[in-house]
C-alpha positions as CSV (number, residue, x, y, z in Angstrom):
1,M,9.3,9.8,-23.1
2,R,12.6,11.2,-21.9
3,V,13.3,10.4,-18.2
4,P,14.9,13.4,-16.5
5,V,18.3,13.1,-14.9
6,I,18.0,13.4,-11.2
7,V,20.9,14.7,-9.2
8,D,20.8,14.9,-5.5
9,H,22.8,14.2,-2.3
10,V,24.2,10.8,-1.8
11,V,25.6,9.8,1.6
12,P,29.4,8.9,1.3
13,L,30.1,5.2,1.8
14,S,33.8,5.5,2.7
15,A,33.2,5.5,6.4
16,A,32.2,2.2,8.1
17,P,29.2,3.2,10.3
18,V,28.2,1.2,13.3
19,R,25.2,-1.0,12.7
20,T,22.0,0.4,14.1
21,S,19.9,-1.4,16.6
22,A,16.2,-0.5,17.2
23,P,16.1,2.9,18.9
24,A,14.7,3.6,22.4
25,T,11.8,5.3,20.7
26,A,11.0,2.2,18.5
27,T,7.5,1.8,17.1
28,T,6.2,-1.8,17.4
29,I,3.8,-3.1,14.8
30,A,1.3,-4.9,17.1
31,A,-1.1,-6.3,14.5
32,V,-2.1,-6.1,10.8
33,H,-5.5,-7.2,9.3
34,T,-6.7,-7.2,5.7
35,A,-10.4,-7.1,4.7
36,L,-11.4,-8.2,1.2
37,P,-14.8,-7.8,-0.5
38,P,-16.7,-11.0,-1.2
39,H,-16.7,-10.7,-5.0
40,R,-13.7,-12.8,-6.0
41,Y,-12.9,-13.5,-9.6
42,T,-10.2,-15.3,-11.6
43,Q,-8.3,-13.2,-14.0
44,D,-9.8,-15.1,-16.9
45,D,-13.3,-14.4,-15.6
46,L,-12.7,-10.6,-15.9
47,V,-11.1,-10.3,-19.4
48,E,-14.3,-10.1,-21.4
49,P,-16.5,-8.2,-19.0
50,I,-13.8,-5.5,-18.7
51,G,-13.5,-5.5,-22.4
52,D,-17.3,-4.9,-22.6
53,L,-16.9,-1.9,-20.3
54,C,-13.8,-0.2,-21.8
55,L,-13.8,-1.0,-25.5
56,P,-16.1,0.1,-28.2
57,P,-18.3,-2.7,-29.8
58,G,-16.4,-4.8,-32.2
59,A,-13.0,-3.5,-31.1
60,D,-9.9,-5.8,-31.3
61,R,-9.3,-7.4,-27.9
62,A,-5.8,-8.7,-28.5
63,L,-4.0,-6.1,-26.4
64,L,-6.6,-6.4,-23.6
65,R,-6.0,-10.1,-23.4
66,R,-2.2,-9.8,-23.5
67,L,-2.3,-7.3,-20.7
68,H,-4.5,-9.6,-18.5
69,A,-2.3,-12.6,-19.3
70,S,1.0,-10.7,-18.4
71,A,-0.2,-8.8,-15.3
72,G,1.0,-11.5,-12.8
73,V,-2.6,-11.7,-11.4
74,R,-4.5,-14.9,-10.9
75,T,-7.4,-13.8,-8.7
76,R,-8.9,-10.5,-7.5
77,H,-11.6,-9.2,-5.2
78,L,-13.9,-6.4,-6.4
79,A,-16.1,-4.0,-4.4
80,L,-19.1,-4.7,-6.6
81,P,-20.1,-7.7,-8.8
82,I,-18.5,-7.1,-12.2
83,E,-21.9,-7.0,-13.9
84,A,-22.9,-4.0,-11.6
85,H,-20.2,-1.7,-13.1
86,A,-22.2,-1.0,-16.3
87,G,-24.8,0.7,-14.1
88,L,-22.3,3.2,-12.6
89,G,-23.3,6.0,-14.9
90,D,-21.2,8.8,-13.4
91,F,-18.6,9.7,-10.8
92,G,-21.2,10.4,-8.2
93,Q,-22.5,6.8,-8.4
94,S,-19.0,5.4,-8.3
95,N,-18.1,7.5,-5.3
96,D,-21.3,6.5,-3.5
97,A,-20.3,2.9,-3.9
98,W,-16.8,3.7,-2.7
99,L,-18.2,5.2,0.5
100,K,-20.6,2.4,1.2
101,V,-18.2,-0.5,0.6
102,G,-15.2,1.4,2.0
103,L,-17.0,1.9,5.3
104,E,-17.9,-1.8,5.5
105,L,-14.3,-2.9,4.7
106,G,-12.7,-0.2,6.8
107,E,-14.8,-1.3,9.9
108,E,-13.8,-5.0,9.3
109,A,-10.1,-4.1,8.9
110,L,-10.0,-1.9,12.0
111,T,-11.9,-4.2,14.3
112,G,-9.9,-7.2,13.1
113,A,-6.6,-5.5,13.7
114,L,-7.5,-4.2,17.2
115,T,-8.7,-7.7,18.1
116,R,-5.4,-9.2,17.0
117,A,-3.6,-6.6,19.0
118,G,-5.7,-7.3,22.1
119,L,-7.0,-3.8,22.2
120,D,-10.3,-2.0,22.4
121,A,-11.3,0.9,20.0
122,A,-11.1,3.2,22.9
123,D,-7.4,2.5,23.3
124,V,-6.6,4.2,19.9
125,D,-5.1,7.7,20.2
126,L,-4.4,8.4,16.5
127,L,-6.1,7.2,13.4
128,V,-4.4,7.8,10.0
129,C,-6.8,7.0,7.1
130,A,-5.5,6.8,3.5
131,S,-7.5,6.3,0.3
132,I,-7.1,7.6,-3.3
133,T,-10.0,5.9,-4.9
134,G,-12.8,8.1,-3.5
135,I,-13.5,11.2,-1.6
136,A,-15.8,12.1,1.3
137,A,-16.3,14.9,3.9
138,P,-16.7,13.9,6.7
139,S,-13.9,11.5,5.8
140,L,-14.0,7.7,6.3
141,D,-12.2,7.9,9.6
142,A,-14.8,10.4,11.1
143,R,-17.7,8.2,9.9
144,L,-16.1,5.1,11.3
145,A,-15.4,6.6,14.8
146,G,-18.9,6.2,16.1
147,R,-19.4,2.8,14.3
148,I,-16.6,1.1,16.2
149,G,-16.4,3.1,19.4
150,L,-13.4,5.3,19.0
151,R,-13.0,8.0,21.6
152,P,-14.4,11.4,20.9
153,D,-11.0,13.0,21.4
154,I,-9.2,10.7,19.0
155,K,-6.7,12.5,16.7
156,R,-7.5,11.9,13.0
157,L,-5.4,12.4,9.8
158,P,-7.2,11.6,6.6
159,V,-4.8,11.3,3.6
160,F,-5.4,11.7,-0.1
161,G,-3.0,11.8,-3.0
162,L,-0.2,9.4,-2.0
163,G,-1.7,6.6,-3.9
164,C,0.3,3.3,-3.8
165,A,2.9,4.9,-1.5
166,A,0.4,5.6,1.2
167,G,0.8,2.3,3.0
168,A,4.5,2.9,3.5
169,A,4.2,6.7,4.0
170,G,1.3,6.2,6.5
171,L,3.4,3.8,8.6
172,A,6.3,6.3,8.5
173,R,4.1,9.1,9.7
174,V,2.6,6.9,12.4
175,H,6.2,6.2,13.5
176,D,6.9,9.9,13.6
177,Y,3.9,10.5,15.8
178,L,4.8,7.7,18.2
179,C,8.4,8.9,18.6
180,G,6.8,12.0,20.1
181,H,4.0,10.2,21.9
182,P,5.6,6.9,23.2
183,D,2.6,6.2,25.5
184,D,0.1,6.1,22.6
185,T,-1.4,3.7,20.3
186,A,-1.8,4.6,16.6
187,V,-3.7,2.9,13.8
188,L,-3.1,3.2,10.0
189,L,-6.2,2.3,7.9
190,T,-6.0,2.1,4.1
191,V,-9.0,1.6,1.9
192,E,-8.7,1.3,-1.9
193,L,-11.5,0.3,-4.2
194,C,-9.6,0.6,-7.4
195,S,-12.1,-1.1,-9.6
196,L,-14.6,1.8,-9.1
197,T,-12.2,4.1,-10.9
198,L,-12.3,2.0,-14.1
199,Q,-13.4,4.3,-16.9
200,Q,-16.1,3.1,-19.2
201,R,-15.5,3.5,-23.0
202,D,-11.9,4.4,-22.4
203,D,-9.6,2.2,-24.5
204,S,-6.4,4.0,-23.5
205,R,-3.5,1.7,-22.6
206,A,-3.4,3.1,-19.0
207,N,-7.0,2.3,-18.4
208,L,-6.6,-1.2,-19.8
209,V,-3.5,-1.8,-17.7
210,A,-5.4,-0.7,-14.6
211,G,-8.3,-3.0,-15.5
212,A,-5.9,-5.9,-15.7
213,L,-3.8,-5.2,-12.6
214,F,-5.7,-3.6,-9.7
215,G,-7.9,-5.2,-7.0
216,D,-9.9,-3.9,-4.1
217,G,-9.5,-4.2,-0.3
218,A,-8.7,-2.5,3.0
219,A,-6.1,-3.1,5.7
220,A,-5.4,-1.7,9.2
221,L,-2.1,-1.7,11.1
222,V,-1.9,-1.2,14.9
223,A,1.3,0.4,16.1
224,R,2.4,1.1,19.7
225,G,5.0,3.4,21.2
226,S,8.0,2.3,23.2
227,A,6.3,3.0,26.5
228,T,3.3,0.8,25.8
229,G,5.0,-2.4,25.0
230,G,4.1,-4.2,21.7
231,G,2.3,-7.1,23.3
232,T,0.5,-5.4,26.3
233,T,-3.2,-6.0,26.1
234,H,-5.7,-3.4,27.3
235,G,-8.9,-5.0,26.0
236,G,-8.6,-8.4,27.7
237,T,-8.0,-10.4,24.5
238,E,-4.8,-12.3,24.1
239,P,-2.7,-10.4,21.5
240,E,-0.8,-12.0,18.6
241,A,3.0,-11.9,18.7
242,A,4.2,-8.4,18.1
243,G,6.7,-7.2,15.6
244,P,8.6,-6.0,13.7
245,S,9.8,-2.6,15.0
246,V,10.2,0.5,12.8
247,V,13.8,1.7,13.0
248,A,13.9,4.5,10.5
249,T,12.1,6.0,7.4
250,R,13.0,7.9,4.3
251,S,10.8,9.8,1.8
252,R,12.0,10.8,-1.7
253,L,10.4,13.0,-4.4
254,Y,11.9,12.7,-7.9
255,P,12.0,16.1,-9.6
256,D,10.2,16.7,-12.9
257,T,8.3,13.4,-12.8
258,E,4.9,14.6,-11.7
259,Q,3.4,13.6,-15.0
260,L,4.3,9.9,-14.7
261,L,1.7,8.6,-12.3
262,G,-1.6,9.8,-10.8
263,W,-5.1,10.8,-11.8
264,D,-6.6,13.1,-14.5
265,I,-9.7,14.2,-12.6
266,G,-12.8,15.2,-14.7
267,A,-16.5,14.8,-14.9
268,C,-16.2,11.0,-15.1
269,G,-14.0,10.8,-12.0
270,F,-10.5,9.5,-11.7
271,R,-8.8,8.6,-15.0
272,V,-5.6,6.8,-14.3
273,V,-2.2,8.1,-15.5
274,I,0.5,5.4,-15.8
275,D,3.5,6.4,-17.9
276,A,5.7,3.8,-19.5
277,A,8.8,5.6,-18.1
278,V,8.0,4.6,-14.4
279,P,10.1,1.4,-14.5
280,G,13.0,3.4,-15.9
281,V,12.9,5.8,-12.9
282,V,12.9,2.8,-10.5
283,R,15.8,1.2,-12.3
284,D,17.9,4.3,-12.6
285,H,17.4,6.0,-9.3
286,L,15.6,4.1,-6.6
287,G,18.4,1.6,-6.1
288,R,20.9,4.4,-5.5
289,H,18.7,6.2,-2.9
290,L,17.8,2.9,-1.2
291,R,21.5,1.9,-0.8
292,A,22.4,5.3,0.6
293,F,19.6,5.1,3.1
294,L,20.7,1.6,4.3
295,A,24.4,2.8,4.5
296,E,23.3,5.5,7.0
297,H,22.4,2.6,9.3
298,G,25.5,0.5,8.6
299,L,23.6,-1.9,6.3
300,T,23.7,-3.1,2.7
301,V,21.1,-4.7,0.5
302,D,22.5,-8.1,1.4
303,D,21.7,-7.5,5.1
304,I,17.9,-7.2,4.4
305,G,16.3,-10.5,5.1
306,T,12.7,-9.6,4.4
307,W,11.5,-7.4,1.6
308,V,7.9,-5.9,1.8
309,C,7.6,-4.3,-1.6
310,H,4.5,-2.8,-3.2
311,P,3.5,-4.9,-6.2
312,G,3.4,-2.1,-8.8
313,G,3.3,-4.7,-11.6
314,P,5.7,-7.1,-13.2
315,R,7.8,-4.5,-15.0
316,I,8.3,-2.5,-11.9
317,L,9.2,-5.5,-9.8
318,S,11.7,-6.6,-12.4
319,A,13.2,-3.2,-12.5
320,L,13.6,-3.1,-8.7
321,T,15.1,-6.6,-8.7
322,D,17.7,-5.6,-11.3
323,A,18.5,-2.2,-9.7
324,L,19.2,-3.9,-6.3
325,G,20.7,-7.1,-7.6
326,L,18.3,-9.1,-5.5
327,P,18.1,-12.9,-5.5
328,D,15.3,-14.4,-7.6
329,D,13.2,-15.3,-4.5
330,A,13.7,-12.0,-2.5
331,L,10.3,-10.6,-3.7
332,D,8.4,-13.8,-3.5
333,P,5.9,-12.4,-0.9
334,T,5.1,-9.5,-3.2
335,W,4.6,-11.8,-6.2
336,R,2.3,-14.0,-4.2
337,S,0.2,-11.1,-3.1
338,L,0.0,-9.8,-6.7
339,A,-1.1,-13.2,-7.9
340,S,-3.8,-13.7,-5.2
341,V,-5.4,-10.2,-4.9
342,G,-3.8,-8.0,-7.6
343,N,-2.3,-4.5,-6.9
344,M,-4.5,-3.0,-4.1
345,S,-2.6,0.4,-4.1
346,S,-1.8,1.5,-0.6
347,V,-3.4,-1.7,0.9
348,S,-0.8,-4.0,-0.7
349,V,2.2,-3.5,1.5
350,L,0.1,-4.1,4.6
351,H,-1.4,-7.3,3.0
352,I,2.1,-8.5,2.3
353,L,3.3,-7.7,5.8
354,E,0.3,-9.5,7.3
355,N,1.1,-12.6,5.3
356,I,4.8,-12.6,6.4
357,R,3.8,-12.2,10.0
358,E,1.4,-15.1,9.8
359,S,3.1,-17.7,7.6
360,R,6.8,-17.1,7.5
361,R,7.7,-14.8,10.4
362,P,11.5,-14.0,10.3
363,E,13.9,-14.9,13.0
364,P,14.4,-12.2,15.8
365,G,17.0,-9.7,14.7
366,T,16.2,-10.0,11.0
367,W,16.3,-6.7,9.1
368,G,13.4,-5.8,6.8
369,L,12.6,-3.1,4.3
370,L,9.1,-2.0,3.5
371,L,8.9,0.2,0.4
372,A,6.4,1.6,-2.0
373,M,6.2,4.2,-4.8
374,G,3.4,6.6,-5.8
375,P,2.4,9.8,-7.5
376,G,4.9,12.6,-7.2
377,F,6.8,10.5,-8.5
378,C,7.9,9.4,-5.0
379,S,9.2,6.5,-3.0
380,E,8.8,5.7,0.7
381,L,11.2,3.5,2.6
382,V,10.6,2.0,6.1
383,L,13.5,0.1,7.8
384,L,12.2,-2.7,10.0
385,R,13.7,-5.1,12.5
386,W,12.1,-8.3,13.8
């Protein structure tokens, strides 16, 4: 497929801008917590059961096995036991499972993140809730409010359609809100049960790639405005060390690329669209836009000490590494997340950020960049500082 030429404004690099420090309206990430379903499988355990679901009897499974072997995934968590998927006869049953398990994982992620931040549910002023693997009205956030004790006057923003980009975009929109409401506390919740969208008797390459790559989970991020202080506790629990801060964000839509990634929605639910041209768009255009964004803040790719990159898959990660000229180990946290839990769509960048905060927290002053791509085709960039 021909990848369209994209022409848009690039910030001139001739001037030497002053390096940016965290603004007075900085958003502090106070806590992150990931919740995973209990059904954990090795990649080898899933090859044949997924083949039974997706392929006609007697079909050649060579492609299926190659895709599983090359996905970069070692283990994954699924919303349901793999043997239960054959009993999901239609979209309604899959969506019912998404709602039930999504509420359980969403509650676990929310309460875990608030505990880590030293806050009570009643301290939350805004809840942004993103998911692209199921639908409900009332939405997940409304159904969770009473379960965990959120205030009746909480502001809510359910989000559908951003896909894998929603973790980064959700954090960016939380930052926008806290810039205008610096006394507030905001929470981003992402819930993605990707396995429930797997299409039975669909042997398309896109469906087989999804069956080899995606995992299930939920994550919540607690953010606080500049007037609250990242480590201040309201709930009486000792909070974990806060950080990093959000310095700036950037959103980018790529014209004429709507057909590259998303869903075909029909009677059987969400049928995945993953075009082979996606890595080419990343390779040809994302690096240029990312460098221009950093240049606006007096930074270059070499100044970024921590990369929090969505694990779109090995080909996309390789394209990003090449486009930016990154060292071989720059995306190690992303590769580790992909190996341990698969691609969890919008949950993944929060899972990676949590792992960095817990096990290899950067030195104070370190610059970071959180980025993800999703349907549109779009990219979302969040500049961080520890």
